[in-house]
LODOKE-801194 format. One record per residue (C-alpha): x, y, z; chain; residue number from 1. Coordinates in steps of 0.5 Angstrom, whole numbers. Layout:
N
rec xx:X, yy:Y, zz:Z, c:A, k:NUM
...
***
This chain:
401
rec xx:279, yy:378, zz:198, c:A, k:1
rec xx:275, yy:383, zz:202, c:A, k:2
rec xx:279, yy:387, zz:207, c:A, k:3
rec xx:275, yy:383, zz:213, c:A, k:4
rec xx:278, yy:377, zz:210, c:A, k:5
rec xx:285, yy:379, zz:209, c:A, k:6
rec xx:285, yy:382, zz:216, c:A, k:7
rec xx:282, yy:376, zz:220, c:A, k:8
rec xx:287, yy:371, zz:216, c:A, k:9
rec xx:293, yy:376, zz:218, c:A, k:10
rec xx:291, yy:375, zz:225, c:A, k:11
rec xx:291, yy:368, zz:226, c:A, k:12
rec xx:296, yy:364, zz:229, c:A, k:13
rec xx:300, yy:358, zz:225, c:A, k:14
rec xx:297, yy:353, zz:230, c:A, k:15
rec xx:290, yy:356, zz:227, c:A, k:16
rec xx:292, yy:354, zz:220, c:A, k:17
rec xx:289, yy:352, zz:216, c:A, k:18
rec xx:282, yy:355, zz:216, c:A, k:19
rec xx:276, yy:356, zz:212, c:A, k:20
rec xx:274, yy:364, zz:212, c:A, k:21
rec xx:267, yy:366, zz:210, c:A, k:22
rec xx:265, yy:373, zz:209, c:A, k:23
rec xx:257, yy:372, zz:210, c:A, k:24
rec xx:256, yy:380, zz:209, c:A, k:25
rec xx:259, yy:379, zz:202, c:A, k:26
rec xx:255, yy:373, zz:201, c:A, k:27
rec xx:248, yy:376, zz:203, c:A, k:28
rec xx:250, yy:382, zz:198, c:A, k:29
rec xx:251, yy:377, zz:193, c:A, k:30
rec xx:245, yy:373, zz:194, c:A, k:31
rec xx:240, yy:379, zz:194, c:A, k:32
rec xx:243, yy:382, zz:188, c:A, k:33
rec xx:241, yy:375, zz:185, c:A, k:34
rec xx:234, yy:375, zz:188, c:A, k:35
rec xx:233, yy:382, zz:185, c:A, k:36
rec xx:236, yy:380, zz:178, c:A, k:37
rec xx:231, yy:374, zz:177, c:A, k:38
rec xx:223, yy:376, zz:175, c:A, k:39
rec xx:218, yy:375, zz:181, c:A, k:40
rec xx:215, yy:369, zz:178, c:A, k:41
rec xx:222, yy:365, zz:178, c:A, k:42
rec xx:223, yy:362, zz:185, c:A, k:43
rec xx:230, yy:362, zz:188, c:A, k:44
rec xx:232, yy:355, zz:192, c:A, k:45
rec xx:239, yy:354, zz:194, c:A, k:46
rec xx:242, yy:347, zz:193, c:A, k:47
rec xx:245, yy:345, zz:200, c:A, k:48
rec xx:249, yy:340, zz:197, c:A, k:49
rec xx:254, yy:346, zz:195, c:A, k:50
rec xx:256, yy:348, zz:202, c:A, k:51
rec xx:251, yy:346, zz:208, c:A, k:52
rec xx:254, yy:350, zz:213, c:A, k:53
rec xx:249, yy:353, zz:218, c:A, k:54
rec xx:251, yy:360, zz:218, c:A, k:55
rec xx:251, yy:360, zz:210, c:A, k:56
rec xx:244, yy:357, zz:210, c:A, k:57
rec xx:242, yy:362, zz:215, c:A, k:58
rec xx:245, yy:368, zz:211, c:A, k:59
rec xx:242, yy:366, zz:205, c:A, k:60
rec xx:235, yy:366, zz:208, c:A, k:61
rec xx:232, yy:373, zz:207, c:A, k:62
rec xx:234, yy:372, zz:199, c:A, k:63
rec xx:232, yy:365, zz:197, c:A, k:64
rec xx:225, yy:362, zz:197, c:A, k:65
rec xx:227, yy:355, zz:200, c:A, k:66
rec xx:233, yy:350, zz:200, c:A, k:67
rec xx:234, yy:344, zz:196, c:A, k:68
rec xx:236, yy:338, zz:200, c:A, k:69
rec xx:238, yy:331, zz:197, c:A, k:70
rec xx:239, yy:326, zz:203, c:A, k:71
rec xx:236, yy:325, zz:209, c:A, k:72
rec xx:242, yy:328, zz:213, c:A, k:73
rec xx:241, yy:334, zz:209, c:A, k:74
rec xx:234, yy:334, zz:210, c:A, k:75
rec xx:235, yy:334, zz:218, c:A, k:76
rec xx:241, yy:339, zz:218, c:A, k:77
rec xx:237, yy:344, zz:214, c:A, k:78
rec xx:231, yy:344, zz:218, c:A, k:79
rec xx:235, yy:345, zz:224, c:A, k:80
rec xx:239, yy:351, zz:221, c:A, k:81
rec xx:233, yy:354, zz:218, c:A, k:82
rec xx:227, yy:352, zz:221, c:A, k:83
rec xx:220, yy:353, zz:217, c:A, k:84
rec xx:224, yy:354, zz:211, c:A, k:85
rec xx:221, yy:351, zz:205, c:A, k:86
rec xx:224, yy:345, zz:202, c:A, k:87
rec xx:225, yy:341, zz:196, c:A, k:88
rec xx:227, yy:334, zz:196, c:A, k:89
rec xx:231, yy:331, zz:190, c:A, k:90
rec xx:236, yy:326, zz:188, c:A, k:91
rec xx:237, yy:319, zz:186, c:A, k:92
rec xx:236, yy:313, zz:190, c:A, k:93
rec xx:231, yy:316, zz:196, c:A, k:94
rec xx:231, yy:310, zz:201, c:A, k:95
rec xx:224, yy:308, zz:204, c:A, k:96
rec xx:227, yy:311, zz:211, c:A, k:97
rec xx:229, yy:318, zz:208, c:A, k:98
rec xx:222, yy:318, zz:204, c:A, k:99
rec xx:218, yy:317, zz:211, c:A, k:100
rec xx:223, yy:322, zz:214, c:A, k:101
rec xx:221, yy:327, zz:209, c:A, k:102
rec xx:214, yy:326, zz:210, c:A, k:103
rec xx:214, yy:327, zz:217, c:A, k:104
rec xx:218, yy:333, zz:217, c:A, k:105
rec xx:213, yy:336, zz:212, c:A, k:106
rec xx:216, yy:336, zz:206, c:A, k:107
rec xx:211, yy:337, zz:200, c:A, k:108
rec xx:215, yy:338, zz:194, c:A, k:109
rec xx:218, yy:332, zz:191, c:A, k:110
rec xx:223, yy:331, zz:185, c:A, k:111
rec xx:221, yy:324, zz:183, c:A, k:112
rec xx:227, yy:320, zz:179, c:A, k:113
rec xx:223, yy:314, zz:177, c:A, k:114
rec xx:217, yy:310, zz:177, c:A, k:115
rec xx:219, yy:306, zz:183, c:A, k:116
rec xx:220, yy:312, zz:187, c:A, k:117
rec xx:213, yy:314, zz:185, c:A, k:118
rec xx:210, yy:308, zz:188, c:A, k:119
rec xx:215, yy:308, zz:194, c:A, k:120
rec xx:212, yy:315, zz:196, c:A, k:121
rec xx:205, yy:314, zz:195, c:A, k:122
rec xx:206, yy:308, zz:199, c:A, k:123
rec xx:209, yy:312, zz:205, c:A, k:124
rec xx:204, yy:317, zz:204, c:A, k:125
rec xx:199, yy:311, zz:205, c:A, k:126
rec xx:202, yy:309, zz:212, c:A, k:127
rec xx:202, yy:316, zz:215, c:A, k:128
rec xx:196, yy:317, zz:220, c:A, k:129
rec xx:193, yy:323, zz:216, c:A, k:130
rec xx:192, yy:322, zz:209, c:A, k:131
rec xx:195, yy:328, zz:205, c:A, k:132
rec xx:198, yy:330, zz:198, c:A, k:133
rec xx:204, yy:332, zz:196, c:A, k:134
rec xx:207, yy:336, zz:190, c:A, k:135
rec xx:211, yy:332, zz:185, c:A, k:136
rec xx:215, yy:334, zz:179, c:A, k:137
rec xx:218, yy:329, zz:175, c:A, k:138
rec xx:225, yy:330, zz:173, c:A, k:139
rec xx:227, yy:328, zz:166, c:A, k:140
rec xx:233, yy:327, zz:162, c:A, k:141
rec xx:232, yy:331, zz:156, c:A, k:142
rec xx:236, yy:330, zz:150, c:A, k:143
rec xx:238, yy:337, zz:148, c:A, k:144
rec xx:242, yy:336, zz:141, c:A, k:145
rec xx:248, yy:333, zz:139, c:A, k:146
rec xx:254, yy:335, zz:142, c:A, k:147
rec xx:250, yy:341, zz:146, c:A, k:148
rec xx:253, yy:339, zz:153, c:A, k:149
rec xx:260, yy:336, zz:151, c:A, k:150
rec xx:264, yy:342, zz:153, c:A, k:151
rec xx:261, yy:343, zz:160, c:A, k:152
rec xx:264, yy:342, zz:167, c:A, k:153
rec xx:259, yy:336, zz:169, c:A, k:154
rec xx:253, yy:334, zz:165, c:A, k:155
rec xx:247, yy:331, zz:169, c:A, k:156
rec xx:243, yy:329, zz:163, c:A, k:157
rec xx:242, yy:329, zz:155, c:A, k:158
rec xx:246, yy:323, zz:155, c:A, k:159
rec xx:246, yy:316, zz:159, c:A, k:160
rec xx:246, yy:318, zz:166, c:A, k:161
rec xx:243, yy:315, zz:173, c:A, k:162
rec xx:239, yy:322, zz:174, c:A, k:163
rec xx:231, yy:322, zz:172, c:A, k:164
rec xx:227, yy:319, zz:167, c:A, k:165
rec xx:228, yy:318, zz:160, c:A, k:166
rec xx:222, yy:322, zz:156, c:A, k:167
rec xx:218, yy:316, zz:154, c:A, k:168
rec xx:219, yy:314, zz:162, c:A, k:169
rec xx:216, yy:321, zz:164, c:A, k:170
rec xx:210, yy:320, zz:159, c:A, k:171
rec xx:208, yy:313, zz:163, c:A, k:172
rec xx:209, yy:317, zz:169, c:A, k:173
rec xx:204, yy:322, zz:167, c:A, k:174
rec xx:199, yy:317, zz:165, c:A, k:175
rec xx:200, yy:314, zz:172, c:A, k:176
rec xx:199, yy:321, zz:175, c:A, k:177
rec xx:193, yy:323, zz:171, c:A, k:178
rec xx:189, yy:317, zz:169, c:A, k:179
rec xx:185, yy:317, zz:175, c:A, k:180
rec xx:188, yy:312, zz:179, c:A, k:181
rec xx:191, yy:312, zz:186, c:A, k:182
rec xx:197, yy:315, zz:185, c:A, k:183
rec xx:194, yy:321, zz:182, c:A, k:184
rec xx:190, yy:322, zz:188, c:A, k:185
rec xx:196, yy:323, zz:193, c:A, k:186
rec xx:201, yy:325, zz:188, c:A, k:187
rec xx:199, yy:332, zz:185, c:A, k:188
rec xx:203, yy:333, zz:178, c:A, k:189
rec xx:205, yy:340, zz:178, c:A, k:190
rec xx:211, yy:340, zz:173, c:A, k:191
rec xx:217, yy:338, zz:170, c:A, k:192
rec xx:224, yy:338, zz:173, c:A, k:193
rec xx:231, yy:338, zz:169, c:A, k:194
rec xx:238, yy:339, zz:171, c:A, k:195
rec xx:242, yy:338, zz:165, c:A, k:196
rec xx:249, yy:340, zz:166, c:A, k:197
rec xx:254, yy:345, zz:171, c:A, k:198
rec xx:258, yy:350, zz:168, c:A, k:199
rec xx:253, yy:354, zz:163, c:A, k:200
rec xx:254, yy:361, zz:162, c:A, k:201
rec xx:248, yy:365, zz:162, c:A, k:202
rec xx:246, yy:365, zz:154, c:A, k:203
rec xx:247, yy:357, zz:155, c:A, k:204
rec xx:243, yy:357, zz:161, c:A, k:205
rec xx:237, yy:361, zz:157, c:A, k:206
rec xx:238, yy:356, zz:151, c:A, k:207
rec xx:237, yy:350, zz:156, c:A, k:208
rec xx:231, yy:353, zz:160, c:A, k:209
rec xx:228, yy:355, zz:154, c:A, k:210
rec xx:228, yy:347, zz:151, c:A, k:211
rec xx:226, yy:345, zz:158, c:A, k:212
rec xx:220, yy:349, zz:158, c:A, k:213
rec xx:218, yy:348, zz:151, c:A, k:214
rec xx:218, yy:340, zz:152, c:A, k:215
rec xx:214, yy:341, zz:158, c:A, k:216
rec xx:209, yy:345, zz:155, c:A, k:217
rec xx:208, yy:340, zz:150, c:A, k:218
rec xx:208, yy:334, zz:155, c:A, k:219
rec xx:202, yy:338, zz:159, c:A, k:220
rec xx:198, yy:339, zz:152, c:A, k:221
rec xx:199, yy:332, zz:150, c:A, k:222
rec xx:196, yy:329, zz:157, c:A, k:223
rec xx:192, yy:335, zz:159, c:A, k:224
rec xx:194, yy:337, zz:165, c:A, k:225
rec xx:196, yy:344, zz:168, c:A, k:226
rec xx:203, yy:346, zz:167, c:A, k:227
rec xx:204, yy:350, zz:174, c:A, k:228
rec xx:212, yy:349, zz:175, c:A, k:229
rec xx:218, yy:348, zz:171, c:A, k:230
rec xx:225, yy:347, zz:175, c:A, k:231
rec xx:230, yy:349, zz:170, c:A, k:232
rec xx:236, yy:347, zz:175, c:A, k:233
rec xx:242, yy:350, zz:177, c:A, k:234
rec xx:249, yy:349, zz:174, c:A, k:235
rec xx:251, yy:357, zz:173, c:A, k:236
rec xx:258, yy:357, zz:171, c:A, k:237
rec xx:263, yy:359, zz:176, c:A, k:238
rec xx:270, yy:360, zz:173, c:A, k:239
rec xx:276, yy:358, zz:177, c:A, k:240
rec xx:281, yy:361, zz:172, c:A, k:241
rec xx:278, yy:368, zz:172, c:A, k:242
rec xx:276, yy:369, zz:179, c:A, k:243
rec xx:274, yy:376, zz:177, c:A, k:244
rec xx:269, yy:373, zz:172, c:A, k:245
rec xx:261, yy:372, zz:175, c:A, k:246
rec xx:255, yy:369, zz:172, c:A, k:247
rec xx:251, yy:374, zz:168, c:A, k:248
rec xx:245, yy:374, zz:173, c:A, k:249
rec xx:242, yy:380, zz:170, c:A, k:250
rec xx:242, yy:378, zz:163, c:A, k:251
rec xx:239, yy:371, zz:165, c:A, k:252
rec xx:234, yy:374, zz:169, c:A, k:253
rec xx:232, yy:378, zz:163, c:A, k:254
rec xx:232, yy:372, zz:159, c:A, k:255
rec xx:227, yy:368, zz:164, c:A, k:256
rec xx:222, yy:374, zz:164, c:A, k:257
rec xx:221, yy:374, zz:156, c:A, k:258
rec xx:221, yy:366, zz:157, c:A, k:259
rec xx:215, yy:367, zz:162, c:A, k:260
rec xx:212, yy:372, zz:158, c:A, k:261
rec xx:211, yy:367, zz:153, c:A, k:262
rec xx:208, yy:362, zz:158, c:A, k:263
rec xx:203, yy:366, zz:162, c:A, k:264
rec xx:201, yy:363, zz:169, c:A, k:265
rec xx:207, yy:359, zz:169, c:A, k:266
rec xx:212, yy:359, zz:175, c:A, k:267
rec xx:220, yy:357, zz:174, c:A, k:268
rec xx:225, yy:355, zz:179, c:A, k:269
rec xx:232, yy:355, zz:179, c:A, k:270
rec xx:237, yy:352, zz:184, c:A, k:271
rec xx:244, yy:355, zz:184, c:A, k:272
rec xx:249, yy:352, zz:189, c:A, k:273
rec xx:256, yy:354, zz:187, c:A, k:274
rec xx:254, yy:360, zz:184, c:A, k:275
rec xx:251, yy:363, zz:190, c:A, k:276
rec xx:257, yy:361, zz:195, c:A, k:277
rec xx:263, yy:360, zz:192, c:A, k:278
rec xx:266, yy:367, zz:192, c:A, k:279
rec xx:264, yy:368, zz:199, c:A, k:280
rec xx:269, yy:363, zz:202, c:A, k:281
rec xx:277, yy:362, zz:203, c:A, k:282
rec xx:282, yy:357, zz:205, c:A, k:283
rec xx:287, yy:360, zz:209, c:A, k:284
rec xx:294, yy:356, zz:210, c:A, k:285
rec xx:301, yy:357, zz:210, c:A, k:286
rec xx:308, yy:355, zz:207, c:A, k:287
rec xx:311, yy:349, zz:211, c:A, k:288
rec xx:317, yy:348, zz:206, c:A, k:289
rec xx:319, yy:350, zz:199, c:A, k:290
rec xx:324, yy:345, zz:195, c:A, k:291
rec xx:326, yy:344, zz:188, c:A, k:292
rec xx:325, yy:337, zz:184, c:A, k:293
rec xx:328, yy:336, zz:177, c:A, k:294
rec xx:328, yy:344, zz:176, c:A, k:295
rec xx:321, yy:345, zz:179, c:A, k:296
rec xx:319, yy:349, zz:185, c:A, k:297
rec xx:314, yy:346, zz:190, c:A, k:298
rec xx:311, yy:349, zz:196, c:A, k:299
rec xx:308, yy:345, zz:201, c:A, k:300
rec xx:303, yy:348, zz:205, c:A, k:301
rec xx:299, yy:346, zz:211, c:A, k:302
rec xx:293, yy:342, zz:209, c:A, k:303
rec xx:291, yy:340, zz:202, c:A, k:304
rec xx:286, yy:337, zz:198, c:A, k:305
rec xx:283, yy:333, zz:204, c:A, k:306
rec xx:281, yy:339, zz:206, c:A, k:307
rec xx:280, yy:343, zz:199, c:A, k:308
rec xx:278, yy:337, zz:194, c:A, k:309
rec xx:275, yy:342, zz:189, c:A, k:310
rec xx:282, yy:343, zz:185, c:A, k:311
rec xx:283, yy:335, zz:185, c:A, k:312
rec xx:276, yy:334, zz:183, c:A, k:313
rec xx:275, yy:339, zz:177, c:A, k:314
rec xx:282, yy:338, zz:175, c:A, k:315
rec xx:284, yy:346, zz:175, c:A, k:316
rec xx:289, yy:350, zz:179, c:A, k:317
rec xx:285, yy:353, zz:185, c:A, k:318
rec xx:286, yy:361, zz:185, c:A, k:319
rec xx:290, yy:364, zz:191, c:A, k:320
rec xx:293, yy:370, zz:193, c:A, k:321
rec xx:299, yy:371, zz:198, c:A, k:322
rec xx:300, yy:374, zz:204, c:A, k:323
rec xx:307, yy:376, zz:205, c:A, k:324
rec xx:310, yy:374, zz:212, c:A, k:325
rec xx:316, yy:378, zz:213, c:A, k:326
rec xx:318, yy:375, zz:220, c:A, k:327
rec xx:324, yy:369, zz:220, c:A, k:328
rec xx:326, yy:367, zz:226, c:A, k:329
rec xx:331, yy:362, zz:224, c:A, k:330
rec xx:338, yy:362, zz:223, c:A, k:331
rec xx:338, yy:357, zz:217, c:A, k:332
rec xx:336, yy:360, zz:210, c:A, k:333
rec xx:329, yy:361, zz:208, c:A, k:334
rec xx:327, yy:357, zz:203, c:A, k:335
rec xx:323, yy:361, zz:197, c:A, k:336
rec xx:321, yy:360, zz:190, c:A, k:337
rec xx:326, yy:362, zz:185, c:A, k:338
rec xx:324, yy:359, zz:178, c:A, k:339
rec xx:318, yy:364, zz:177, c:A, k:340
rec xx:313, yy:359, zz:179, c:A, k:341
rec xx:311, yy:353, zz:183, c:A, k:342
rec xx:306, yy:348, zz:184, c:A, k:343
rec xx:303, yy:348, zz:191, c:A, k:344
rec xx:302, yy:342, zz:194, c:A, k:345
rec xx:299, yy:339, zz:201, c:A, k:346
rec xx:301, yy:334, zz:206, c:A, k:347
rec xx:298, yy:328, zz:203, c:A, k:348
rec xx:303, yy:322, zz:201, c:A, k:349
rec xx:300, yy:322, zz:194, c:A, k:350
rec xx:302, yy:326, zz:188, c:A, k:351
rec xx:295, yy:328, zz:187, c:A, k:352
rec xx:295, yy:332, zz:193, c:A, k:353
rec xx:296, yy:339, zz:189, c:A, k:354
rec xx:292, yy:345, zz:190, c:A, k:355
rec xx:295, yy:349, zz:184, c:A, k:356
rec xx:300, yy:347, zz:179, c:A, k:357
rec xx:306, yy:351, zz:176, c:A, k:358
rec xx:303, yy:358, zz:178, c:A, k:359
rec xx:306, yy:364, zz:176, c:A, k:360
rec xx:303, yy:367, zz:182, c:A, k:361
rec xx:308, yy:364, zz:187, c:A, k:362
rec xx:314, yy:367, zz:184, c:A, k:363
rec xx:318, yy:369, zz:190, c:A, k:364
rec xx:313, yy:365, zz:195, c:A, k:365
rec xx:317, yy:364, zz:202, c:A, k:366
rec xx:317, yy:359, zz:207, c:A, k:367
rec xx:312, yy:361, zz:213, c:A, k:368
rec xx:308, yy:366, zz:208, c:A, k:369
rec xx:301, yy:365, zz:208, c:A, k:370
rec xx:296, yy:363, zz:202, c:A, k:371
rec xx:289, yy:364, zz:201, c:A, k:372
rec xx:285, yy:360, zz:196, c:A, k:373
rec xx:279, yy:364, zz:194, c:A, k:374
rec xx:273, yy:361, zz:191, c:A, k:375
rec xx:273, yy:356, zz:197, c:A, k:376
rec xx:265, yy:357, zz:199, c:A, k:377
rec xx:262, yy:351, zz:195, c:A, k:378
rec xx:264, yy:344, zz:194, c:A, k:379
rec xx:270, yy:344, zz:198, c:A, k:380
rec xx:271, yy:342, zz:205, c:A, k:381
rec xx:264, yy:338, zz:205, c:A, k:382
rec xx:266, yy:334, zz:199, c:A, k:383
rec xx:273, yy:332, zz:201, c:A, k:384
rec xx:276, yy:326, zz:204, c:A, k:385
rec xx:278, yy:329, zz:211, c:A, k:386
rec xx:281, yy:323, zz:215, c:A, k:387
rec xx:286, yy:321, zz:210, c:A, k:388
rec xx:293, yy:321, zz:214, c:A, k:389
rec xx:289, yy:324, zz:220, c:A, k:390
rec xx:291, yy:331, zz:219, c:A, k:391
rec xx:288, yy:336, zz:224, c:A, k:392
rec xx:281, yy:339, zz:221, c:A, k:393
rec xx:281, yy:346, zz:219, c:A, k:394
rec xx:278, yy:351, zz:223, c:A, k:395
rec xx:272, yy:355, zz:221, c:A, k:396
rec xx:271, yy:362, zz:221, c:A, k:397
rec xx:264, yy:366, zz:219, c:A, k:398
rec xx:265, yy:374, zz:219, c:A, k:399
rec xx:259, yy:378, zz:219, c:A, k:400
rec xx:255, yy:372, zz:223, c:A, k:401
***
């Protein structure tokens, strides 16, 4: 926890909690370090789905080359927050209306997920008043070897999924784009996109990147088209069990530099989300009650997983720090954790509303103490079920804006 976040959280009244607190200065410094670690021929895009907060998008602008959006809503939001920034449009199930809106907004970089999407994109281009072309990357669901992705937090490829094209389907799409037909005159095939998994360490990410590039180069050789770009996706590991751990961007950048040396003229693109913003956000709340149930202590806090769904989604305990509040103005005894650990639960009427389970860090936690859940800068508020039980929404505070 940075001093600015601690100071700000201490100054909030109980009625101002829960609240998200973002340290934009720390975010800028981290993003700049990531950009420095990557070779010049690696473009850095931010996956807006991780956290589309407008102040965060603006804070990243100097460090990133652009933003990846995956819906018409994200497209409109990011375009308004950072006007003129380059955008890449990805994601499965793009509707005809979204495709038309993206073309009208000037998006020229597309991650195509299916053959039908190629046809829909070409048809939308044909309907535009001024005919033009767009750059296309075929998203491919590549096999990466038996068991290679079994241990990752979230596999997006290498197995049956709704994402991307199987290799044989990609071959057919390449033929459509390079065979001299109408599709190839409007849709310019620039290369391949392959986001296969989330939760990979640097060495694992490099191994997957090498596999993607090798396969893409072979595809280009077979069909005789120039391979200009390979998007190796994001998914850099973020360790909620060890908040001090960080993805090794330096080693990753060095590995990508060697990979690029073997492929002159190739440009790589990576699209991290969580690994850029997770550590810049905190979810601040207070303990409403501490009680014993069948020998175990439970601390009930304001808010819960309807604000911060990440631990329920991933099945982990969200790391946290306690800010003790010594004042206790009531005449009754102050409830406190006495068993050496406690489960931190929210206000929802479900046993799944758990932010941290049997946490030793909760030893001595008291009613009215404040708790700041760390690593809440990505896939937190924006993926949560806000209206369940209709509790108030949290506040949002951006430090260093």
